[in-house]
A tleap script that builds the chain and sets N, CA, C and O, in Angstrom:
source leaprc.protein.ff14SB
mol = sequence {
  NMET PRO THR PRO SER THR PRO PHE ASP ARG
  LEU PRO ARG TYR VAL ARG VAL ARG SER ASP
  GLU ALA ALA THR PHE VAL GLU PHE ASP PHE
  ALA ILE GLY THR PRO ASP LEU TYR VAL GLU
  LEU VAL MET PRO ARG PRO ALA PHE ALA GLN
  PHE CYS GLN ALA ASN ARG VAL GLN HIE MET
  ASP ALA GLN MET CYS ALA ALA ILE GLU ALA
  ASP MET ARG LYS TRP ARG TYR GLY ASP CALA
}
set mol.1.N position { -10.208 -7.398 44.179 }
set mol.1.CA position { -10.029 -6.948 42.772 }
set mol.1.C position { -8.974 -7.938 42.680 }
set mol.1.O position { -8.437 -8.259 43.740 }
set mol.2.N position { -8.622 -8.425 41.717 }
set mol.2.CA position { -7.246 -9.349 41.135 }
set mol.2.C position { -6.496 -7.937 40.452 }
set mol.2.O position { -6.899 -6.844 40.054 }
set mol.3.N position { -5.045 -8.698 40.575 }
set mol.3.CA position { -3.943 -7.730 40.406 }
set mol.3.C position { -3.811 -8.142 38.763 }
set mol.3.O position { -4.172 -9.220 38.292 }
set mol.4.N position { -3.225 -7.057 38.035 }
set mol.4.CA position { -2.873 -7.722 36.395 }
set mol.4.C position { -1.698 -8.991 36.491 }
set mol.4.O position { -1.296 -9.598 35.498 }
set mol.5.N position { -1.335 -9.200 37.608 }
set mol.5.CA position { -0.267 -10.377 37.745 }
set mol.5.C position { -0.969 -11.613 38.155 }
set mol.5.O position { -0.338 -12.654 38.340 }
set mol.6.N position { -2.413 -11.528 38.321 }
set mol.6.CA position { -3.215 -12.494 38.754 }
set mol.6.C position { -3.076 -13.565 37.862 }
set mol.6.O position { -3.603 -13.091 36.855 }
set mol.7.N position { -2.710 -14.711 37.564 }
set mol.7.CA position { -2.917 -15.929 36.625 }
set mol.7.C position { -4.716 -16.342 36.108 }
set mol.7.O position { -5.384 -16.663 37.090 }
set mol.8.N position { -5.148 -16.355 35.377 }
set mol.8.CA position { -6.191 -16.394 34.747 }
set mol.8.C position { -6.780 -17.287 35.562 }
set mol.8.O position { -7.691 -16.780 36.217 }
set mol.9.N position { -6.541 -18.757 35.820 }
set mol.9.CA position { -7.038 -19.478 36.037 }
set mol.9.C position { -7.405 -19.306 37.663 }
set mol.9.O position { -8.020 -20.191 38.258 }
set mol.10.N position { -7.012 -18.209 38.245 }
set mol.10.CA position { -6.942 -18.018 39.624 }
set mol.10.C position { -7.797 -16.457 39.724 }
set mol.10.O position { -7.767 -15.821 40.778 }
set mol.11.N position { -8.456 -16.007 38.647 }
set mol.11.CA position { -9.151 -14.938 38.670 }
set mol.11.C position { -10.630 -15.243 38.900 }
set mol.11.O position { -11.219 -15.934 38.068 }
set mol.12.N position { -11.343 -14.716 40.106 }
set mol.12.CA position { -12.390 -14.963 40.787 }
set mol.12.C position { -13.608 -14.907 39.695 }
set mol.12.O position { -13.556 -14.203 38.687 }
set mol.13.N position { -14.659 -15.711 40.022 }
set mol.13.CA position { -15.769 -15.998 38.839 }
set mol.13.C position { -17.024 -15.865 39.661 }
set mol.13.O position { -17.246 -16.474 40.708 }
set mol.14.N position { -17.764 -15.059 39.108 }
set mol.14.CA position { -19.077 -14.752 39.851 }
set mol.14.C position { -20.366 -15.107 38.909 }
set mol.14.O position { -20.256 -15.055 37.684 }
set mol.15.N position { -21.704 -15.504 39.599 }
set mol.15.CA position { -22.794 -15.530 38.793 }
set mol.15.C position { -23.721 -14.768 39.346 }
set mol.15.O position { -23.627 -14.619 40.565 }
set mol.16.N position { -24.630 -14.220 38.767 }
set mol.16.CA position { -25.987 -13.606 39.190 }
set mol.16.C position { -26.950 -14.269 38.448 }
set mol.16.O position { -27.071 -14.056 37.242 }
set mol.17.N position { -27.927 -15.368 39.297 }
set mol.17.CA position { -28.958 -15.624 38.886 }
set mol.17.C position { -30.241 -15.084 38.082 }
set mol.17.O position { -30.150 -13.919 38.471 }
set mol.18.N position { -30.996 -15.080 37.523 }
set mol.18.CA position { -31.663 -14.413 36.666 }
set mol.18.C position { -33.220 -14.917 36.775 }
set mol.18.O position { -34.227 -14.209 36.760 }
set mol.19.N position { -33.148 -16.031 36.863 }
set mol.19.CA position { -34.180 -16.917 36.276 }
set mol.19.C position { -35.128 -17.044 37.708 }
set mol.19.O position { -34.547 -16.451 38.617 }
set mol.20.N position { -36.350 -17.618 38.132 }
set mol.20.CA position { -37.126 -18.097 38.917 }
set mol.20.C position { -36.266 -19.363 39.665 }
set mol.20.O position { -35.859 -20.321 39.009 }
set mol.21.N position { -36.056 -19.234 41.078 }
set mol.21.CA position { -36.015 -20.653 41.878 }
set mol.21.C position { -36.792 -22.222 41.101 }
set mol.21.O position { -36.356 -23.364 40.953 }
set mol.22.N position { -37.779 -21.724 40.834 }
set mol.22.CA position { -38.505 -23.051 40.185 }
set mol.22.C position { -38.171 -23.333 38.363 }
set mol.22.O position { -38.550 -24.291 37.690 }
set mol.23.N position { -37.562 -22.447 38.036 }
set mol.23.CA position { -37.691 -22.865 36.759 }
set mol.23.C position { -36.941 -24.041 36.027 }
set mol.23.O position { -35.896 -24.221 36.652 }
set mol.24.N position { -37.007 -24.711 35.219 }
set mol.24.CA position { -36.149 -25.571 34.796 }
set mol.24.C position { -34.994 -25.260 34.151 }
set mol.24.O position { -34.038 -25.994 34.401 }
set mol.25.N position { -34.849 -24.474 33.481 }
set mol.25.CA position { -33.438 -23.776 32.923 }
set mol.25.C position { -33.147 -22.425 33.680 }
set mol.25.O position { -34.033 -21.579 33.796 }
set mol.26.N position { -32.131 -22.282 34.090 }
set mol.26.CA position { -31.321 -21.253 35.025 }
set mol.26.C position { -30.764 -20.135 33.881 }
set mol.26.O position { -29.901 -20.402 33.045 }
set mol.27.N position { -31.423 -18.866 34.018 }
set mol.27.CA position { -30.917 -18.125 33.293 }
set mol.27.C position { -29.807 -16.950 34.303 }
set mol.27.O position { -30.175 -16.400 35.341 }
set mol.28.N position { -28.593 -16.811 33.735 }
set mol.28.CA position { -27.583 -16.439 34.439 }
set mol.28.C position { -26.659 -15.895 33.874 }
set mol.28.O position { -26.319 -16.138 32.716 }
set mol.29.N position { -26.109 -15.047 34.660 }
set mol.29.CA position { -24.857 -13.955 34.178 }
set mol.29.C position { -23.743 -14.524 34.875 }
set mol.29.O position { -23.709 -14.977 36.019 }
set mol.30.N position { -22.656 -14.414 33.844 }
set mol.30.CA position { -21.681 -15.584 34.466 }
set mol.30.C position { -19.882 -14.203 33.950 }
set mol.30.O position { -19.591 -13.928 32.786 }
set mol.31.N position { -19.139 -13.700 35.128 }
set mol.31.CA position { -17.927 -13.307 35.059 }
set mol.31.C position { -16.750 -13.741 35.596 }
set mol.31.O position { -16.834 -14.383 36.643 }
set mol.32.N position { -15.672 -13.541 35.124 }
set mol.32.CA position { -14.491 -13.589 35.172 }
set mol.32.C position { -13.889 -12.580 35.681 }
set mol.32.O position { -13.986 -11.580 34.970 }
set mol.33.N position { -13.122 -12.395 36.925 }
set mol.33.CA position { -12.324 -11.529 37.396 }
set mol.33.C position { -13.011 -9.636 37.544 }
set mol.33.O position { -12.411 -8.757 38.164 }
set mol.34.N position { -14.263 -9.448 36.849 }
set mol.34.CA position { -14.862 -8.419 37.630 }
set mol.34.C position { -16.151 -8.525 37.302 }
set mol.34.O position { -16.392 -8.604 36.097 }
set mol.35.N position { -17.361 -8.557 38.321 }
set mol.35.CA position { -18.665 -8.690 37.926 }
set mol.35.C position { -19.364 -8.187 36.751 }
set mol.35.O position { -20.226 -8.771 36.093 }
set mol.36.N position { -18.755 -6.742 36.535 }
set mol.36.CA position { -19.419 -5.615 35.816 }
set mol.36.C position { -19.048 -6.081 34.081 }
set mol.36.O position { -19.336 -5.380 33.112 }
set mol.37.N position { -18.442 -7.249 34.031 }
set mol.37.CA position { -18.339 -7.330 32.762 }
set mol.37.C position { -18.664 -9.200 32.541 }
set mol.37.O position { -17.925 -10.148 32.807 }
set mol.38.N position { -19.814 -9.180 32.062 }
set mol.38.CA position { -20.330 -11.086 32.002 }
set mol.38.C position { -21.097 -11.074 30.539 }
set mol.38.O position { -21.323 -10.165 29.741 }
set mol.39.N position { -21.409 -12.546 30.541 }
set mol.39.CA position { -22.026 -12.949 29.167 }
set mol.39.C position { -23.123 -13.546 30.013 }
set mol.39.O position { -22.821 -14.141 31.048 }
set mol.40.N position { -24.504 -13.411 29.595 }
set mol.40.CA position { -25.573 -14.395 29.612 }
set mol.40.C position { -25.595 -15.660 29.283 }
set mol.40.O position { -25.164 -15.909 28.157 }
set mol.41.N position { -25.968 -16.545 29.927 }
set mol.41.CA position { -26.108 -17.453 29.422 }
set mol.41.C position { -27.342 -18.457 30.448 }
set mol.41.O position { -27.790 -18.106 31.540 }
set mol.42.N position { -27.672 -19.743 29.704 }
set mol.42.CA position { -28.897 -20.556 30.460 }
set mol.42.C position { -28.242 -22.045 30.274 }
set mol.42.O position { -27.321 -22.344 29.514 }
set mol.43.N position { -28.827 -22.740 31.001 }
set mol.43.CA position { -28.254 -24.143 31.229 }
set mol.43.C position { -29.715 -24.742 32.241 }
set mol.43.O position { -30.350 -24.030 33.019 }
set mol.44.N position { -29.951 -26.048 31.985 }
set mol.44.CA position { -30.446 -26.728 33.068 }
set mol.44.C position { -30.144 -26.844 34.511 }
set mol.44.O position { -28.962 -26.610 34.763 }
set mol.45.N position { -30.570 -27.014 35.096 }
set mol.45.CA position { -30.137 -26.710 36.775 }
set mol.45.C position { -29.004 -27.736 36.756 }
set mol.45.O position { -27.836 -27.359 36.666 }
set mol.46.N position { -29.367 -29.174 36.848 }
set mol.46.CA position { -28.282 -30.161 36.857 }
set mol.46.C position { -27.012 -29.200 36.109 }
set mol.46.O position { -26.300 -28.564 36.886 }
set mol.47.N position { -26.810 -29.124 35.033 }
set mol.47.CA position { -25.565 -28.414 34.542 }
set mol.47.C position { -25.199 -27.709 35.271 }
set mol.47.O position { -24.158 -27.769 35.926 }
set mol.48.N position { -26.196 -26.737 35.269 }
set mol.48.CA position { -26.147 -25.236 36.184 }
set mol.48.C position { -25.268 -25.296 37.315 }
set mol.48.O position { -24.452 -24.403 37.548 }
set mol.49.N position { -25.440 -26.565 38.197 }
set mol.49.CA position { -24.955 -26.831 39.523 }
set mol.49.C position { -23.220 -27.269 39.270 }
set mol.49.O position { -22.244 -26.975 39.960 }
set mol.50.N position { -23.319 -28.126 37.921 }
set mol.50.CA position { -22.092 -28.400 37.717 }
set mol.50.C position { -21.226 -27.568 37.545 }
set mol.50.O position { -20.166 -27.551 38.170 }
set mol.51.N position { -21.664 -26.507 36.396 }
set mol.51.CA position { -20.865 -25.368 35.898 }
set mol.51.C position { -20.426 -24.729 37.399 }
set mol.51.O position { -19.208 -24.624 37.542 }
set mol.52.N position { -21.145 -24.348 38.383 }
set mol.52.CA position { -20.862 -23.577 39.540 }
set mol.52.C position { -19.806 -24.179 40.302 }
set mol.52.O position { -19.025 -23.554 41.019 }
set mol.53.N position { -19.816 -25.605 40.090 }
set mol.53.CA position { -18.943 -26.395 41.311 }
set mol.53.C position { -17.435 -26.098 40.473 }
set mol.53.O position { -16.391 -25.593 40.887 }
set mol.54.N position { -17.729 -26.526 39.409 }
set mol.54.CA position { -16.113 -26.694 38.609 }
set mol.54.C position { -15.732 -25.339 38.203 }
set mol.54.O position { -14.514 -25.280 38.033 }
set mol.55.N position { -16.318 -24.257 37.992 }
set mol.55.CA position { -15.867 -22.696 38.161 }
set mol.55.C position { -15.593 -22.286 39.690 }
set mol.55.O position { -14.845 -21.312 39.779 }
set mol.56.N position { -15.939 -22.702 40.646 }
set mol.56.CA position { -15.509 -22.209 42.030 }
set mol.56.C position { -16.493 -21.071 41.827 }
set mol.56.O position { -16.024 -19.964 42.090 }
set mol.57.N position { -17.471 -21.093 41.511 }
set mol.57.CA position { -18.161 -19.026 41.173 }
set mol.57.C position { -18.361 -18.978 42.859 }
set mol.57.O position { -18.268 -19.792 43.778 }
set mol.58.N position { -18.703 -17.484 42.711 }
set mol.58.CA position { -19.018 -16.632 44.309 }
set mol.58.C position { -20.571 -16.331 43.267 }
set mol.58.O position { -20.648 -16.021 42.078 }
set mol.59.N position { -21.444 -16.524 44.080 }
set mol.59.CA position { -22.724 -15.876 43.678 }
set mol.59.C position { -22.857 -14.242 44.052 }
set mol.59.O position { -22.672 -13.792 45.182 }
set mol.60.N position { -23.123 -13.655 43.178 }
set mol.60.CA position { -23.134 -11.987 43.440 }
set mol.60.C position { -24.307 -11.727 44.358 }
set mol.60.O position { -25.474 -12.119 44.361 }
set mol.61.N position { -23.265 -10.562 45.497 }
set mol.61.CA position { -24.083 -10.052 46.594 }
set mol.61.C position { -25.016 -8.893 46.293 }
set mol.61.O position { -24.851 -8.226 45.271 }
set mol.62.N position { -26.177 -8.587 47.319 }
set mol.62.CA position { -26.820 -7.523 46.783 }
set mol.62.C position { -26.373 -6.057 46.413 }
set mol.62.O position { -26.910 -5.173 45.747 }
set mol.63.N position { -25.414 -6.124 46.969 }
set mol.63.CA position { -24.499 -4.721 46.629 }
set mol.63.C position { -23.753 -5.153 45.372 }
set mol.63.O position { -23.853 -4.141 44.677 }
set mol.64.N position { -23.174 -5.905 44.772 }
set mol.64.CA position { -22.862 -6.145 43.583 }
set mol.64.C position { -23.793 -6.075 42.053 }
set mol.64.O position { -23.393 -5.649 40.969 }
set mol.65.N position { -24.887 -6.536 42.331 }
set mol.65.CA position { -26.137 -6.430 42.020 }
set mol.65.C position { -26.642 -5.057 41.633 }
set mol.65.O position { -26.818 -4.633 40.490 }
set mol.66.N position { -26.829 -4.479 42.703 }
set mol.66.CA position { -27.418 -3.042 42.642 }
set mol.66.C position { -26.366 -2.339 41.744 }
set mol.66.O position { -26.750 -1.632 40.812 }
set mol.67.N position { -25.091 -2.511 41.995 }
set mol.67.CA position { -24.320 -1.584 41.015 }
set mol.67.C position { -24.036 -1.800 39.697 }
set mol.67.O position { -23.518 -0.906 39.027 }
set mol.68.N position { -24.354 -3.062 39.150 }
set mol.68.CA position { -24.361 -3.868 38.146 }
set mol.68.C position { -25.808 -3.106 37.419 }
set mol.68.O position { -25.813 -2.725 36.248 }
set mol.69.N position { -26.877 -2.988 38.259 }
set mol.69.CA position { -27.871 -2.545 37.728 }
set mol.69.C position { -28.109 -1.368 37.271 }
set mol.69.O position { -28.760 -1.109 36.259 }
set mol.70.N position { -27.385 -0.313 38.290 }
set mol.70.CA position { -27.314 1.040 37.852 }
set mol.70.C position { -26.235 1.230 36.826 }
set mol.70.O position { -26.299 2.247 36.136 }
set mol.71.N position { -25.251 0.380 36.637 }
set mol.71.CA position { -24.114 0.884 35.582 }
set mol.71.C position { -25.398 0.535 34.118 }
set mol.71.O position { -25.350 1.137 33.045 }
set mol.72.N position { -26.115 -0.213 34.357 }
set mol.72.CA position { -27.298 -0.979 32.974 }
set mol.72.C position { -27.918 0.247 32.672 }
set mol.72.O position { -27.870 0.776 31.561 }
set mol.73.N position { -28.600 0.780 33.823 }
set mol.73.CA position { -29.498 2.045 33.731 }
set mol.73.C position { -28.895 2.952 33.119 }
set mol.73.O position { -29.551 3.632 32.329 }
set mol.74.N position { -27.590 3.201 33.291 }
set mol.74.CA position { -26.918 4.705 32.920 }
set mol.74.C position { -26.526 4.501 31.415 }
set mol.74.O position { -26.652 5.383 30.565 }
set mol.75.N position { -26.084 3.356 31.198 }
set mol.75.CA position { -25.906 3.180 29.647 }
set mol.75.C position { -26.789 2.863 28.778 }
set mol.75.O position { -26.688 2.883 27.551 }
set mol.76.N position { -28.029 2.443 29.698 }
set mol.76.CA position { -29.356 2.303 28.509 }
set mol.76.C position { -30.357 3.889 28.632 }
set mol.76.O position { -31.029 4.373 27.722 }
set mol.77.N position { -30.237 4.271 29.596 }
set mol.77.CA position { -31.096 5.422 29.927 }
set mol.77.C position { -30.575 7.409 30.060 }
set mol.77.O position { -31.265 8.409 30.259 }
set mol.78.N position { -28.786 7.184 29.791 }
set mol.78.CA position { -28.006 8.333 30.442 }
set mol.78.C position { -28.423 8.618 31.659 }
set mol.78.O position { -29.391 8.130 32.243 }
set mol.79.N position { -27.562 9.544 32.094 }
set mol.79.CA position { -27.233 10.196 33.293 }
set mol.79.C position { -28.196 11.262 33.499 }
set mol.79.O position { -28.311 12.076 32.583 }
set mol.80.N position { -29.109 11.442 34.832 }
set mol.80.CA position { -29.920 11.716 35.006 }
set mol.80.C position { -29.765 13.517 35.020 }
set mol.80.O position { -30.751 14.220 35.241 }
savepdb mol mol.pdb
quit
């Protein structure tokens, strides 16, 4: 987790791909600093590869994705 004094250009960047591997366009979530605050983006596959390289992204692991999905369900449907 970044500290408050971490410069913006040094914050970790995260990607969670949502589209199928064979799709022409890559649909993905992109986050800076924390994986749970993200924007949804769509790019052609070659542009996505360049984007990932330029931003030195980390692909979200299964645990990160599960936490985000649980939070989305909580906000969408409320606590059980």
